[in-house]
All heavy atoms as TSV, in Angstrom:
chain	resi	resn	atom	element	x	y	z
A	1	MET	N	N	104.513	97.590	91.749
A	1	MET	CA	C	103.957	97.688	93.014
A	1	MET	C	C	104.980	97.778	94.193
A	1	MET	O	O	105.867	97.148	94.106
A	1	MET	CB	C	102.990	96.470	93.175
A	1	MET	CG	C	102.337	96.260	94.571
A	1	MET	SD	S	101.294	95.039	94.650
A	1	MET	CE	C	102.091	93.950	95.854
A	2	SER	N	N	104.583	98.553	95.067
A	2	SER	CA	C	105.541	98.811	96.219
A	2	SER	C	C	104.792	98.709	97.508
A	2	SER	O	O	103.701	99.268	97.743
A	2	SER	CB	C	106.119	100.208	96.119
A	2	SER	OG	O	107.165	100.138	97.167
A	3	VAL	N	N	105.174	97.776	98.381
A	3	VAL	CA	C	104.648	97.646	99.696
A	3	VAL	C	C	105.491	97.989	100.747
A	3	VAL	O	O	106.642	97.642	100.824
A	3	VAL	CB	C	104.180	96.090	99.857
A	3	VAL	CG1	C	103.523	95.746	101.014
A	3	VAL	CG2	C	103.339	95.502	98.635
A	4	THR	N	N	105.013	98.790	101.725
A	4	THR	CA	C	105.735	99.244	102.896
A	4	THR	C	C	105.073	98.829	104.069
A	4	THR	O	O	103.854	99.081	104.338
A	4	THR	CB	C	105.971	100.747	102.897
A	4	THR	OG1	O	106.560	101.013	101.692
A	4	THR	CG2	C	106.742	101.216	104.017
A	5	THR	N	N	105.787	98.085	105.005
A	5	THR	CA	C	105.247	97.562	106.313
A	5	THR	C	C	106.194	97.847	107.327
A	5	THR	O	O	107.464	97.695	107.194
A	5	THR	CB	C	104.937	95.999	106.263
A	5	THR	OG1	O	104.183	95.803	104.973
A	5	THR	CG2	C	104.291	95.587	107.416
A	6	THR	N	N	105.737	98.246	108.576
A	6	THR	CA	C	106.630	98.513	109.774
A	6	THR	C	C	106.424	97.462	110.743
A	6	THR	O	O	105.262	97.126	110.991
A	6	THR	CB	C	106.391	99.908	110.221
A	6	THR	OG1	O	106.629	100.827	109.317
A	6	THR	CG2	C	107.293	100.239	111.397
A	7	TYR	N	N	107.570	96.955	111.207
A	7	TYR	CA	C	107.570	95.881	112.199
A	7	TYR	C	C	108.307	96.402	113.422
A	7	TYR	O	O	109.123	97.371	113.322
A	7	TYR	CB	C	108.303	94.648	111.837
A	7	TYR	CG	C	107.752	94.072	110.426
A	7	TYR	CD1	C	108.246	94.429	109.185
A	7	TYR	CD2	C	106.668	93.088	110.527
A	7	TYR	CE1	C	107.733	94.049	108.081
A	7	TYR	CE2	C	106.074	92.556	109.392
A	7	TYR	CZ	C	106.586	93.063	108.114
A	7	TYR	OH	O	106.152	92.465	106.906
A	8	THR	N	N	108.148	95.850	114.616
A	8	THR	CA	C	108.894	96.137	115.816
A	8	THR	C	C	109.858	94.894	116.270
A	8	THR	O	O	109.498	93.701	116.144
A	8	THR	CB	C	108.014	96.253	116.945
A	8	THR	OG1	O	107.063	97.466	116.639
A	8	THR	CG2	C	108.809	96.722	118.205
A	9	VAL	N	N	111.049	95.257	116.344
A	9	VAL	CA	C	112.161	94.280	116.609
A	9	VAL	C	C	112.857	94.501	118.061
A	9	VAL	O	O	113.066	95.659	118.266
A	9	VAL	CB	C	113.252	94.222	115.469
A	9	VAL	CG1	C	114.480	93.264	115.891
A	9	VAL	CG2	C	112.606	94.070	114.218
A	10	ASN	N	N	112.860	93.412	118.796
A	10	ASN	CA	C	113.458	93.513	120.187
A	10	ASN	C	C	114.945	93.266	120.125
A	10	ASN	O	O	115.371	92.376	119.365
A	10	ASN	CB	C	112.791	92.571	121.136
A	10	ASN	CG	C	111.584	93.073	121.846
A	10	ASN	OD1	O	111.353	94.311	121.772
A	10	ASN	ND2	N	110.938	92.329	122.421
A	11	GLY	N	N	115.738	93.912	120.874
A	11	GLY	CA	C	117.150	93.641	121.156
A	11	GLY	C	C	118.153	94.462	120.484
A	11	GLY	O	O	119.290	94.344	120.672
A	12	MET	N	N	117.769	95.428	119.488
A	12	MET	CA	C	118.663	96.187	118.842
A	12	MET	C	C	119.046	97.387	119.536
A	12	MET	O	O	118.308	98.041	120.108
A	12	MET	CB	C	118.086	96.603	117.464
A	12	MET	CG	C	117.701	95.546	116.482
A	12	MET	SD	S	117.042	96.352	114.929
A	12	MET	CE	C	115.669	97.327	115.510
A	13	THR	N	N	120.404	97.662	119.784
A	13	THR	CA	C	120.823	98.737	120.606
A	13	THR	C	C	121.940	99.494	119.901
A	13	THR	O	O	122.301	100.565	120.458
A	13	THR	CB	C	121.491	98.083	121.895
A	13	THR	OG1	O	122.556	97.193	121.483
A	13	THR	CG2	C	120.371	97.325	122.793
A	14	CYS	N	N	122.449	99.105	118.755
A	14	CYS	CA	C	123.460	99.876	118.334
A	14	CYS	C	C	123.565	99.843	116.645
A	14	CYS	O	O	122.708	99.152	116.114
A	14	CYS	CB	C	124.940	99.390	118.745
A	14	CYS	SG	S	125.269	97.682	118.237
A	15	GLY	N	N	124.422	100.459	116.073
A	15	GLY	CA	C	124.516	100.611	114.568
A	15	GLY	C	C	124.880	99.214	113.997
A	15	GLY	O	O	124.288	98.854	112.861
A	16	HIS	N	N	125.675	98.360	114.669
A	16	HIS	CA	C	125.833	97.020	114.180
A	16	HIS	C	C	124.591	96.125	114.204
A	16	HIS	O	O	124.311	95.391	113.276
A	16	HIS	CB	C	126.981	96.257	115.193
A	16	HIS	CG	C	127.224	94.932	114.731
A	16	HIS	ND1	N	127.852	94.457	113.489
A	16	HIS	CD2	C	126.896	93.765	115.315
A	16	HIS	CE1	C	127.811	93.209	113.425
A	16	HIS	NE2	N	127.382	92.726	114.469
A	17	CYS	N	N	123.771	96.326	115.174
A	17	CYS	CA	C	122.462	95.684	115.392
A	17	CYS	C	C	121.690	95.983	114.076
A	17	CYS	O	O	121.128	95.119	113.326
A	17	CYS	CB	C	121.756	96.050	116.526
A	17	CYS	SG	S	122.606	95.767	118.146
A	18	ALA	N	N	121.579	97.415	113.811
A	18	ALA	CA	C	120.708	97.846	112.624
A	18	ALA	C	C	121.292	97.174	111.313
A	18	ALA	O	O	120.607	96.840	110.482
A	18	ALA	CB	C	120.695	99.272	112.643
A	19	SER	N	N	122.644	97.140	111.216
A	19	SER	CA	C	123.391	96.631	110.066
A	19	SER	C	C	122.957	95.250	109.907
A	19	SER	O	O	122.694	94.684	108.737
A	19	SER	CB	C	124.723	96.914	110.253
A	19	SER	OG	O	125.446	97.107	109.059
A	20	SER	N	N	122.949	94.392	110.921
A	20	SER	CA	C	122.670	92.873	110.796
A	20	SER	C	C	121.292	92.600	110.470
A	20	SER	O	O	121.032	91.838	109.470
A	20	SER	CB	C	122.930	92.319	112.217
A	20	SER	OG	O	124.256	92.414	112.535
A	21	VAL	N	N	120.350	93.406	110.966
A	21	VAL	CA	C	118.889	93.278	110.555
A	21	VAL	C	C	118.705	93.639	109.100
A	21	VAL	O	O	118.040	93.020	108.376
A	21	VAL	CB	C	117.989	94.013	111.598
A	21	VAL	CG1	C	116.585	94.045	111.046
A	21	VAL	CG2	C	118.017	93.475	112.897
A	22	THR	N	N	119.368	94.785	108.726
A	22	THR	CA	C	119.122	95.295	107.507
A	22	THR	C	C	119.734	94.311	106.436
A	22	THR	O	O	119.161	94.021	105.378
A	22	THR	CB	C	119.939	96.682	107.209
A	22	THR	OG1	O	119.297	97.557	108.048
A	22	THR	CG2	C	119.871	97.209	105.838
A	23	GLU	N	N	120.859	93.672	106.687
A	23	GLU	CA	C	121.460	92.761	105.765
A	23	GLU	C	C	120.653	91.568	105.673
A	23	GLU	O	O	120.471	91.076	104.508
A	23	GLU	CB	C	122.861	92.308	106.330
A	23	GLU	CG	C	123.585	91.330	105.534
A	23	GLU	CD	C	124.995	90.953	106.118
A	23	GLU	OE1	O	125.441	91.750	106.932
A	23	GLU	OE2	O	125.464	89.910	105.750
A	24	GLU	N	N	120.047	91.047	106.751
A	24	GLU	CA	C	119.271	89.824	106.661
A	24	GLU	C	C	117.981	90.114	105.836
A	24	GLU	O	O	117.409	89.299	105.067
A	24	GLU	CB	C	118.920	89.130	108.035
A	24	GLU	CG	C	120.162	88.561	108.636
A	24	GLU	CD	C	120.877	87.380	107.823
A	24	GLU	OE1	O	120.123	86.651	107.132
A	24	GLU	OE2	O	122.032	87.274	107.991
A	25	LEU	N	N	117.275	91.223	106.159
A	25	LEU	CA	C	116.068	91.556	105.546
A	25	LEU	C	C	116.289	91.811	104.123
A	25	LEU	O	O	115.471	91.520	103.258
A	25	LEU	CB	C	115.391	92.729	106.310
A	25	LEU	CG	C	114.668	92.250	107.570
A	25	LEU	CD1	C	114.250	93.550	108.244
A	25	LEU	CD2	C	113.468	91.462	107.298
A	26	THR	N	N	117.369	92.453	103.648
A	26	THR	CA	C	117.705	92.785	102.324
A	26	THR	C	C	117.834	91.505	101.442
A	26	THR	O	O	117.534	91.577	100.227
A	26	THR	CB	C	118.846	93.717	102.182
A	26	THR	OG1	O	118.677	95.014	102.994
A	26	THR	CG2	C	119.143	94.136	100.688
A	27	ALA	N	N	118.248	90.478	102.162
A	27	ALA	CA	C	118.421	89.191	101.353
A	27	ALA	C	C	117.200	88.460	101.021
A	27	ALA	O	O	117.031	87.594	100.252
A	27	ALA	CB	C	119.286	88.187	102.178
A	28	VAL	N	N	116.004	88.891	101.589
A	28	VAL	CA	C	114.650	88.408	101.333
A	28	VAL	C	C	114.195	88.745	99.989
A	28	VAL	O	O	114.254	90.017	99.577
A	28	VAL	CB	C	113.706	88.807	102.476
A	28	VAL	CG1	C	112.236	88.285	102.153
A	28	VAL	CG2	C	114.154	88.326	103.846
A	29	ASP	N	N	113.727	87.830	99.222
A	29	ASP	CA	C	113.308	87.994	97.814
A	29	ASP	C	C	112.195	89.154	97.770
A	29	ASP	O	O	111.315	89.001	98.602
A	29	ASP	CB	C	112.739	86.764	97.230
A	29	ASP	CG	C	112.313	86.881	95.732
A	29	ASP	OD1	O	113.122	87.485	95.054
A	29	ASP	OD2	O	111.046	86.514	95.468
A	30	GLY	N	N	112.419	90.111	97.018
A	30	GLY	CA	C	111.459	91.178	96.775
A	30	GLY	C	C	111.769	92.469	97.635
A	30	GLY	O	O	111.124	93.460	97.415
A	31	VAL	N	N	112.703	92.299	98.641
A	31	VAL	CA	C	112.881	93.456	99.539
A	31	VAL	C	C	113.701	94.617	98.729
A	31	VAL	O	O	114.695	94.161	98.255
A	31	VAL	CB	C	113.480	93.096	100.880
A	31	VAL	CG1	C	113.916	94.367	101.745
A	31	VAL	CG2	C	112.577	92.231	101.717
A	32	THR	N	N	113.254	95.880	98.776
A	32	THR	CA	C	113.955	96.854	98.003
A	32	THR	C	C	114.551	97.849	98.848
A	32	THR	O	O	115.337	98.712	98.575
A	32	THR	CB	C	113.009	97.474	96.944
A	32	THR	OG1	O	111.939	98.004	97.685
A	32	THR	CG2	C	112.625	96.486	95.960
A	33	GLY	N	N	114.063	97.789	100.230
A	33	GLY	CA	C	114.563	98.898	101.171
A	33	GLY	C	C	114.192	98.504	102.620
A	33	GLY	O	O	113.285	97.840	102.905
A	34	VAL	N	N	115.169	98.853	103.617
A	34	VAL	CA	C	114.998	98.671	104.928
A	34	VAL	C	C	115.401	99.877	105.713
A	34	VAL	O	O	116.516	100.439	105.440
A	34	VAL	CB	C	115.772	97.449	105.423
A	34	VAL	CG1	C	115.648	97.257	106.894
A	34	VAL	CG2	C	115.429	96.217	104.660
A	35	ASP	N	N	114.492	100.405	106.550
A	35	ASP	CA	C	114.878	101.411	107.479
A	35	ASP	C	C	114.788	101.142	108.982
A	35	ASP	O	O	113.649	100.712	109.268
A	35	ASP	CB	C	114.014	102.749	107.155
A	35	ASP	CG	C	114.396	103.899	107.984
A	35	ASP	OD1	O	115.554	104.307	107.964
A	35	ASP	OD2	O	113.448	104.443	108.672
A	36	VAL	N	N	115.793	101.252	109.715
A	36	VAL	CA	C	115.796	100.835	111.100
A	36	VAL	C	C	115.852	102.023	111.960
A	36	VAL	O	O	116.837	102.866	111.835
A	36	VAL	CB	C	117.023	99.873	111.415
A	36	VAL	CG1	C	117.031	99.523	113.013
A	36	VAL	CG2	C	116.898	98.616	110.564
A	37	GLN	N	N	114.921	102.086	112.929
A	37	GLN	CA	C	114.955	103.199	114.024
A	37	GLN	C	C	115.303	102.528	115.300
A	37	GLN	O	O	114.424	101.815	115.796
A	37	GLN	CB	C	113.662	103.783	113.966
A	37	GLN	CG	C	113.172	104.542	112.800
A	37	GLN	CD	C	114.077	105.624	112.262
A	37	GLN	OE1	O	114.496	106.506	113.156
A	37	GLN	NE2	N	114.393	105.731	111.077
A	38	LEU	N	N	116.577	102.701	115.560
A	38	LEU	CA	C	117.029	102.018	116.897
A	38	LEU	C	C	116.186	102.452	118.116
A	38	LEU	O	O	115.923	101.569	119.045
A	38	LEU	CB	C	118.575	102.303	117.104
A	38	LEU	CG	C	119.638	101.513	116.300
A	38	LEU	CD1	C	120.925	102.024	116.640
A	38	LEU	CD2	C	119.325	100.102	116.487
A	39	ALA	N	N	115.905	103.613	118.338
A	39	ALA	CA	C	115.260	104.197	119.564
A	39	ALA	C	C	113.930	103.572	119.710
A	39	ALA	O	O	113.641	103.221	120.986
A	39	ALA	CB	C	115.059	105.654	119.424
A	40	SER	N	N	113.226	103.220	118.722
A	40	SER	CA	C	111.800	102.742	118.899
A	40	SER	C	C	111.861	101.261	118.550
A	40	SER	O	O	110.879	100.506	118.952
A	40	SER	CB	C	110.817	103.454	117.998
A	40	SER	OG	O	111.187	103.189	116.552
A	41	GLY	N	N	112.883	100.679	117.859
A	41	GLY	CA	C	112.962	99.282	117.504
A	41	GLY	C	C	112.063	99.048	116.176
A	41	GLY	O	O	111.776	97.908	115.772
A	42	ALA	N	N	111.647	100.149	115.602
A	42	ALA	CA	C	110.789	100.121	114.325
A	42	ALA	C	C	111.718	99.732	113.174
A	42	ALA	O	O	112.670	100.308	113.072
A	42	ALA	CB	C	109.985	101.349	114.029
A	43	VAL	N	N	111.148	98.840	112.446
A	43	VAL	CA	C	111.938	98.427	111.119
A	43	VAL	C	C	110.861	98.606	110.073
A	43	VAL	O	O	109.896	97.832	109.929
A	43	VAL	CB	C	112.448	97.018	111.163
A	43	VAL	CG1	C	113.190	96.623	109.851
A	43	VAL	CG2	C	113.469	96.889	112.385
A	44	THR	N	N	111.128	99.359	109.002
A	44	THR	CA	C	110.152	99.589	107.945
A	44	THR	C	C	110.815	98.827	106.834
A	44	THR	O	O	111.969	99.283	106.323
A	44	THR	CB	C	110.006	101.083	107.683
A	44	THR	OG1	O	109.478	101.730	108.895
A	44	THR	CG2	C	109.037	101.318	106.568
A	45	VAL	N	N	110.065	98.028	106.177
A	45	VAL	CA	C	110.523	97.136	105.030
A	45	VAL	C	C	109.741	97.626	103.795
A	45	VAL	O	O	108.480	97.662	103.776
A	45	VAL	CB	C	110.404	95.711	105.342
A	45	VAL	CG1	C	110.876	95.000	104.126
A	45	VAL	CG2	C	111.098	95.278	106.583
A	46	THR	N	N	110.377	97.867	102.713
A	46	THR	CA	C	109.778	98.217	101.480
A	46	THR	C	C	110.017	97.016	100.507
A	46	THR	O	O	111.218	96.606	100.403
A	46	THR	CB	C	110.242	99.478	100.808
A	46	THR	OG1	O	110.035	100.525	101.816
A	46	THR	CG2	C	109.494	99.840	99.677
A	47	SER	N	N	109.073	96.482	99.856
A	47	SER	CA	C	109.163	95.346	99.006
A	47	SER	C	C	108.335	95.491	97.730
A	47	SER	O	O	107.504	96.179	97.660
A	47	SER	CB	C	108.962	94.088	99.653
A	47	SER	OG	O	107.593	94.160	100.184
A	48	THR	N	N	108.676	94.558	96.825
A	48	THR	CA	C	107.823	94.459	95.451
A	48	THR	C	C	106.756	93.593	95.566
A	48	THR	O	O	105.860	93.509	94.626
A	48	THR	CB	C	108.722	94.041	94.352
A	48	THR	OG1	O	109.357	92.862	94.681
A	48	THR	CG2	C	109.881	95.037	94.156
A	49	ARG	N	N	106.548	92.917	96.891
A	49	ARG	CA	C	105.382	91.975	97.044
A	49	ARG	C	C	104.999	91.958	98.456
A	49	ARG	O	O	105.875	92.490	99.231
A	49	ARG	CB	C	105.758	90.597	96.461
A	49	ARG	CG	C	106.793	89.955	97.236
A	49	ARG	CD	C	107.239	88.603	96.670
A	49	ARG	NE	N	108.363	88.145	97.513
A	49	ARG	CZ	C	108.396	87.513	98.645
A	49	ARG	NH1	N	107.196	87.286	99.208
A	49	ARG	NH2	N	109.443	86.955	99.292
A	50	GLU	N	N	103.923	91.448	98.907
A	50	GLU	CA	C	103.526	91.257	100.177
A	50	GLU	C	C	104.563	90.162	100.785
A	50	GLU	O	O	104.707	89.157	100.203
A	50	GLU	CB	C	102.113	90.768	100.353
A	50	GLU	CG	C	101.006	91.690	99.998
A	50	GLU	CD	C	100.886	92.707	101.098
A	50	GLU	OE1	O	101.112	92.439	102.239
A	50	GLU	OE2	O	100.339	93.895	100.817
A	51	LEU	N	N	105.116	90.462	101.895
A	51	LEU	CA	C	105.964	89.596	102.596
A	51	LEU	C	C	105.193	88.859	103.755
A	51	LEU	O	O	104.298	89.554	104.475
A	51	LEU	CB	C	107.149	90.253	103.228
A	51	LEU	CG	C	107.978	91.046	102.233
A	51	LEU	CD1	C	109.129	91.779	103.028
A	51	LEU	CD2	C	108.693	90.034	101.226
A	52	SER	N	N	105.305	87.546	103.999
A	52	SER	CA	C	104.708	86.983	105.133
A	52	SER	C	C	105.431	87.252	106.334
A	52	SER	O	O	106.647	87.559	106.312
A	52	SER	CB	C	104.680	85.389	104.871
A	52	SER	OG	O	105.996	84.861	105.159
A	53	ARG	N	N	104.734	87.305	107.430
A	53	ARG	CA	C	105.360	87.553	108.786
A	53	ARG	C	C	106.448	86.447	109.099
A	53	ARG	O	O	107.451	86.750	109.680
A	53	ARG	CB	C	104.248	87.419	109.796
A	53	ARG	CG	C	104.727	87.955	111.134
A	53	ARG	CD	C	103.589	88.493	111.990
A	53	ARG	NE	N	103.985	88.957	113.287
A	53	ARG	CZ	C	104.565	90.213	113.459
A	53	ARG	NH1	N	104.583	91.107	112.417
A	53	ARG	NH2	N	104.925	90.757	114.554
A	54	ASP	N	N	106.206	85.303	108.649
A	54	ASP	CA	C	107.195	84.228	108.784
A	54	ASP	C	C	108.562	84.508	108.141
A	54	ASP	O	O	109.620	84.293	108.694
A	54	ASP	CB	C	106.748	82.821	108.346
A	54	ASP	CG	C	105.674	82.335	109.203
A	54	ASP	OD1	O	105.459	82.759	110.352
A	54	ASP	OD2	O	104.908	81.385	108.726
A	55	GLU	N	N	108.349	84.999	106.860
A	55	GLU	CA	C	109.679	85.411	106.098
A	55	GLU	C	C	110.459	86.439	106.858
A	55	GLU	O	O	111.700	86.383	107.036
A	55	GLU	CB	C	109.302	85.881	104.684
A	55	GLU	CG	C	108.888	85.002	103.581
A	55	GLU	CD	C	108.561	85.692	102.449
A	55	GLU	OE1	O	107.447	86.326	102.399
A	55	GLU	OE2	O	109.374	85.563	101.444
A	56	VAL	N	N	109.724	87.539	107.295
A	56	VAL	CA	C	110.352	88.644	107.993
A	56	VAL	C	C	110.907	88.103	109.338
A	56	VAL	O	O	112.046	88.427	109.685
A	56	VAL	CB	C	109.405	89.878	108.215
A	56	VAL	CG1	C	110.039	90.984	109.123
A	56	VAL	CG2	C	108.893	90.300	106.934
A	57	GLY	N	N	110.117	87.420	110.034
A	57	GLY	CA	C	110.553	86.801	111.314
A	57	GLY	C	C	111.795	85.980	111.210
A	57	GLY	O	O	112.768	85.951	112.077
A	58	ALA	N	N	111.898	85.184	110.206
A	58	ALA	CA	C	113.125	84.200	110.035
A	58	ALA	C	C	114.285	85.142	109.798
A	58	ALA	O	O	115.340	84.813	110.303
A	58	ALA	CB	C	112.818	83.382	108.862
A	59	ALA	N	N	114.116	86.182	108.935
A	59	ALA	CA	C	115.346	86.938	108.773
A	59	ALA	C	C	115.791	87.805	109.944
A	59	ALA	O	O	116.935	87.797	110.240
A	59	ALA	CB	C	114.915	88.025	107.649
A	60	VAL	N	N	114.790	88.324	110.893
A	60	VAL	CA	C	115.087	88.968	111.913
A	60	VAL	C	C	115.830	87.952	113.040
A	60	VAL	O	O	116.763	88.319	113.653
A	60	VAL	CB	C	113.875	89.647	112.539
A	60	VAL	CG1	C	114.126	90.102	114.063
A	60	VAL	CG2	C	113.475	90.722	111.713
A	61	THR	N	N	115.303	86.635	113.084
A	61	THR	CA	C	115.798	85.777	113.903
A	61	THR	C	C	117.306	85.371	113.549
A	61	THR	O	O	118.276	85.194	114.329
A	61	THR	CB	C	114.908	84.538	113.992
A	61	THR	OG1	O	113.746	84.861	114.395
A	61	THR	CG2	C	115.531	83.381	114.902
A	62	GLU	N	N	117.519	85.253	112.226
A	62	GLU	CA	C	118.790	84.981	111.694
A	62	GLU	C	C	119.843	85.963	111.947
A	62	GLU	O	O	121.017	85.686	112.331
A	62	GLU	CB	C	118.684	84.819	110.161
A	62	GLU	CG	C	119.952	84.460	109.515
A	62	GLU	CD	C	120.538	83.000	109.805
A	62	GLU	OE1	O	119.607	82.101	110.116
A	62	GLU	OE2	O	121.785	82.846	109.787
A	63	ALA	N	N	119.347	87.245	112.142
A	63	ALA	CA	C	120.222	88.346	112.542
A	63	ALA	C	C	120.478	88.364	114.068
A	63	ALA	O	O	121.339	89.108	114.517
A	63	ALA	CB	C	119.668	89.698	112.221
A	64	GLY	N	N	119.681	87.524	114.771
A	64	GLY	CA	C	119.892	87.443	116.243
A	64	GLY	C	C	118.927	88.330	117.026
A	64	GLY	O	O	119.218	88.528	118.221
A	65	TYR	N	N	117.779	88.616	116.518
A	65	TYR	CA	C	116.893	89.515	117.132
A	65	TYR	C	C	115.431	88.841	117.114
A	65	TYR	O	O	115.344	87.900	116.513
A	65	TYR	CB	C	116.917	90.937	116.594
A	65	TYR	CG	C	118.326	91.459	116.749
A	65	TYR	CD1	C	119.189	91.367	115.568
A	65	TYR	CD2	C	118.862	91.984	117.849
A	65	TYR	CE1	C	120.415	91.864	115.705
A	65	TYR	CE2	C	120.010	92.418	117.912
A	65	TYR	CZ	C	120.943	92.344	116.904
A	65	TYR	OH	O	122.273	92.688	116.972
A	66	GLU	N	N	114.517	89.487	117.777
A	66	GLU	CA	C	113.173	88.971	117.919
A	66	GLU	C	C	112.072	89.900	117.307
A	66	GLU	O	O	111.976	91.187	117.686
A	66	GLU	CB	C	112.839	88.694	119.268
A	66	GLU	CG	C	111.499	88.247	119.614
A	66	GLU	CD	C	111.083	88.155	121.109
A	66	GLU	OE1	O	111.826	88.719	121.880
A	66	GLU	OE2	O	110.001	87.495	121.409
A	67	LEU	N	N	111.281	89.423	116.309
A	67	LEU	CA	C	110.198	90.101	115.917
A	67	LEU	C	C	109.100	90.143	116.905
A	67	LEU	O	O	108.797	89.119	117.382
A	67	LEU	CB	C	109.796	89.539	114.613
A	67	LEU	CG	C	108.728	90.313	113.734
A	67	LEU	CD1	C	109.340	91.536	113.208
A	67	LEU	CD2	C	108.198	89.343	112.630
A	68	VAL	N	N	108.505	91.350	117.234
A	68	VAL	CA	C	107.473	91.422	118.183
A	68	VAL	C	C	106.085	91.421	117.565
A	68	VAL	O	O	105.892	91.899	116.485
A	68	VAL	CB	C	107.622	92.789	119.028
A	68	VAL	CG1	C	106.485	93.018	119.988
A	68	VAL	CG2	C	108.957	92.786	119.628
A	69	GLY	N	N	105.136	90.785	118.249
A	69	GLY	CA	C	103.848	90.754	117.903
A	69	GLY	C	C	103.393	89.669	117.129
A	69	GLY	O	O	103.992	88.780	116.534
């Protein structure tokens, strides 16, 4: 099973930002892929299971950014 969900993240402005968010999200159990679009703040996460918003939010916060919504 593959689950793909797109979130919006505030505060990302450069490649390092995208890298930090990708690194933290990739560490979440079950995450198999992360795609960051800096211009829109969209972060698409692919995983082997449904992720809770709290799990994703904690990883984004750990990277130093804010999950919107």
